[in-house]
N, C-alpha and C positions, 0 to 999 in steps of 0.2 A: 639464361637462368633467371628465375623469379626474383626480383627485388622489391622489398616492401619499404614504403617510406610513409611516415605520418606528416600530414602538412601542419605548420605552426597553428593555422586558423582552427582546424579541427581539434587539435590538442588543447588550445586555449578554451574552446567551447566545452570540452569534456571536463576541464578543471573547473571552469565556471559552474557547470552542472552539479559537480560533486560537491562544491562549496555551498550551493544552494541547498542541496538535499541534506548536508550536514548541519547547516545553521538555521534552516527554516523552523524545524521543530523547537528549537531553543528560543527563537524569537517569538514564536506563537505561544508557547508556554509561559515566558515572562509577561507577555501582553495579557494573555487570558487571566493569568493570576491577579495582575494588577487591576484589571477592570472586574472580575468576578469573584476573586478571593479564592479559597480552597487550599488544600494542603499539597506540598510538593510530592509527597509519597504517592499520591495518586497517579502521577506520571509513571513512577516505577511499577506500580501494579499493572498499568496499561501495557507497559513493555513486557512485563512477566507473562501476561495473558496471550500476547502475540507470540512470544517465544514458545510457549507451550502449545498453543493451538495451531501453530504453523511449523516452526523448526523442529520441535521435538515430535511432533505427531503426524499432521498431514503430509508434509513434504517427504518424510522418509516412507509413508504408507504408499503415496503415489508413484514414488520412484520404484519401489518394490513391485507394484502392480504393473507399472509401465514396462519395466523389464520382463515380467511374467507374460505379458500379452503383447509384446513387441511385434512378434511375427503376424499375429492375427491383425493387429492394427495396420501393419504395412500392406496387408493383402485386401482391406476393405475401407472404402472411403466412409461408407455409413458408420462403421465402427469408429472411424477417426472423429467424426462429428459427434457421435455419442460420448466418446472419451474427452472430447473438448468441452462438451456440456457438463460432464461429471466434474471436470477439473474446476470449472467456473463456479459451479454451485456447492461444491464441496467446500471451497473456500468460506462461502457464507455460512454453511452448516458448522464447521470447526470454529471459525473465528467469532460468529455471534453466539454459539453455544458458550465458548470461552468467555465471552463478555458477560453474559447472563451469570454464569458460575461466578465470574469475578466479582460482580454486584453483590451476589448473595453471600459469598464466603469472604473474599478478601476486603470488600469494601462495606461489609455488614454494619460497621459502627461509624461509617461516613454518612454525611446527610445525603440524601437521594435529591439533589438539586442540579440546577444549571451548571454550576461551577464544577461539580464532581463530574458530570457527564462530559463537559468539554474537555477537562484535563484528562480524563480517562481515555478519550478519543485522541488527543494529541500524544499522550504516551504511547498508545498502540501504533497508530499510523506513523509517529515521529520515529520510533525504533525501527520499523520497517524502512522508512526513508534513509535514515543514518547508516544502518548496517547492510541492507541489501542493496541499497542504491548508491549512496555516497560513498561508502567504503569499497563497494563493488566496482564502482567506476574508476577509483583510484588504483585498485588491484589491476584492472583491465588496463589501465594506462601503463603501469609498470610492466605488464607482460608483453604489451605491444612494443615498447621501447626495447625490451629485451630481444624480441624478435627481428626488430629492425636492425639491431646491432649484430645479432649472431646468424640470422638467417633461418631457414627452416631445417638445417641438418640435423638438428636434435629433436625434430618431431618424427614420431614413427612413420614408417613408410606408408602403413595403410591409412593414415589420418592426414597425410600430407597434402593430399589433393583437396579434401574438404577444408583444411586450414587454409589453403591458398585461396580458395573461392571466397572464404569469409573475409580474407584480408584485401582481396580486390574490391569487394563490396564497400569496405571501410574507405579505401582509397578514392572510390568513385562518389561517395557521398559528398553533399555540399558541407561546408564548414560548420554550418548552424545546426546540423542534425543531432548532435549530442545535447543540445539545449532543450529538445522536445521532453528528455527524461525529467529535467527540472520542472517543466511545465506540468507534465503528469503528476509530479509529486504534489504540487500546489493543489491540484484538483483532487487527489486521492487524499491528502490530509483533510480537505472538506468533506469527502465521503466518509472517512473514518470517524470524524466528529459527528456527522449525521447518524451514523450507525450507532454509536455509543448513545446518543440521546434517544433514539428510537427503542433500542434494548432497554434504556432507563425507563421509557413508558411502560414497557412490559412489567418491569419490576415494582413501579409504583402503583400501577393499576391493577396489577394481578391478572392482566389479559393477555394470554399467549398469543394471541393474534399479532401483537406488535412485534414479538420475537420472530414469527414467520415472515412478517413484513420486512424486518431487517435482513433475514436470510435471503429472502427472494431479491430484495433491492441490491445486496452485495453480489449475489450470483448474476443477476441481470446486467449490472454495470460491468462485470468482467466479460460477460458473453457478448455484449454489444461491441466492446472494444476489440477483443480477440477475434470474434466471428467476421467483423468488418474487415480486418486485415486479411484473414483467410480468404475471404471472397474478392476483395479489391485488389490484393497484392500488397507488397511491402515496399512500395516506391514511396518517394518523398511526399507526394501529394496525398496519398492514402494515409501515410503516418500524421500528417497535420490534420486531415479531417478526423482521424480517430481521436486526437487530442481535443479538438473541438466538440465532439461528442461527449467525450469523458467530462469536459468542462461543463457542458450544458446539464448532463445527469447530476454532477456534483452541486451545482447551483440550486437545481429544483430540490434535490434531497435535503441540502442544507436549510433551504427556506422551509420546507415541510417540517422538518425535524424541530426547528428552533420555534416556529410558530405552536406547534403542538405542545413542546416541552415548557415553554414560558406560560402557556395557558394552563398547564396542569401544575407546575410548581410555584406559580406566582400566588403569594398569599393575600390576604385581604388588604394588608397595609400598604401593598404595592411593590415590596421588595422582590427581588428576583429569586433569591435563595431563602432556604429554610433559615431561621435564626439559630445561631450556635447555642447548643445545649451545655457547652462546657469551654472553658478557656482553651485557645488554640495556641500552643508555644511556638509553632511554626510560623504563625502570622506576626510574631514579634520581630 
C-alpha cells in the first residue's frame, strides 16, 4: 500500500517560502513609501485591479474555455501550444488593461508620478503573492499533512492514481525546491512594478504604444517561463533555469521602466515626484 510522508526539510522550505510570499509585499510597501512617499490606499487599488482583472474575470473565463475545449486540446499538440500562448498573453491583456483603467478611474485624483506607479505595482503583485502563493502554499501544506495522516482512502478512485503520482513527485523532490516559489515571487514583484510604471508612461504621455509594450512584456515573460518548462521538462535543473530566466527578465524590465519613468516624471527642480497639490492626511 502506498504511504506518503513529508520530509521535515521540504516542509520547512515550504513554510519559509510562504512566509516570504506573505511578508515581502508588506516590507516592499513600507520601504517604497518611506523612500518615495505616496498614499497607502494606492496599494489597495492595486490589489483591487488584480482581483477584478484576474480572479473575477480572466481565471473564470479560461476555466470555462478550457473545460469547453478540453477534448480538442488533448488531441492536438499544436492546439496545446496555441492555448498556452493564449493563456500567457491574455494575462497581459487583462492585467495591463486593468492597470490602465485603474489609473484612469481609481487613481484619477492621484499624482501620476513614480511613487504612485511603484505602490500601484506593489499592491497588484503583492496581493497575488500573498493570496495565490503564500496562502496557497499554507493550504497545500495542511492538505498534504491531512493526506499523510489519513492516506488516500478518502480520494475518489478515479483520481487516486493521479494523486499518488503527484505525491511521489513531492517525496522525490530535494528539500529546497519549495523555495523556488519565493524566488519567483521576488522576481515577479519586480515585473509587476515594471509593468505599472510602463502603463503609467501610457497614461502620462497619452501614447498607446506603452500599453502595448506592457501587454507584450507581461505575456512574453509568462511564455518564456512556461514554454521553457514545457520544452525542457519539470526536473529541478529546468526549474532553476526558469527562475534564472525570470530574474533576468525582471531585472531588464525594472531597469527600463525606472529609467523611462524617472526621465518622464522628474520635474525641473530634480524631485522625483510631482509636488503635492493639497495636504495629504495619510502622510502625517
